[in-house]
C-alpha positions, -999 to +999 in steps of 0.1 A: -913+431+085-877+440+086-874+429+123-888+395+113-862+390+087-835+401+112-848+375+137-849+348+111-813+356+100-802+356+136-818+322+142-802+307+111-767+320+119-770+307+154-781+273+142-752+272+118-727+282+145-739+254+168-743+227+143-711+233+122-685+209+136-655+228+124-663+259+146-667+237+177-634+220+169-616+253+165-631+266+198-621+234+215-585+237+202-583+273+214-597+266+248-575+236+255-547+260+266-568+279+290-566+268+326-593+290+342-626+271+340-647+302+342-631+318+312-633+285+293-670+283+301-676+319+289-658+312+256-673+278+248-710+284+259-721+305+229-708+279+205-726+249+222-761+262+231-785+275+204-802+298+229-769+314+238-757+316+202-789+332+191-787+358+218-751+368+212-755+368+174-786+389+176-770+413+200-738+417+180-755+417+146-784+441+153-773+459+186-810+455+196-816+436+229-852+428+220-843+411+187-817+391+206-841+380+233-868+371+208-843+351+187-830+334+218-865+324+229-873+310+194-841+290+194-849+277+229-882+265+217-866+249+186-840+232+208-867+218+231-889+205+203-864+191+178-832+183+197-840+155+220-830+119+223-853+089+228-836+064+251 
């Protein structure tokens, strides 16, 4: 039961990180000064992708790779189902 709550918390925090505009604006301001594209990619990716954010939040928050992977999988499915554009 406790693992389910940790996974839910991880998913909610990851969703908040990706959807909260101020965080992405701060990361954009900080990475404007970086010239190396690889370092810029590594810094910005966890703040743009729900799957990546869930993985890193889960890994940092719980220090359990399995919870991080499960949360990342759930957010990937959430992203595929609910974040799409009809053209």
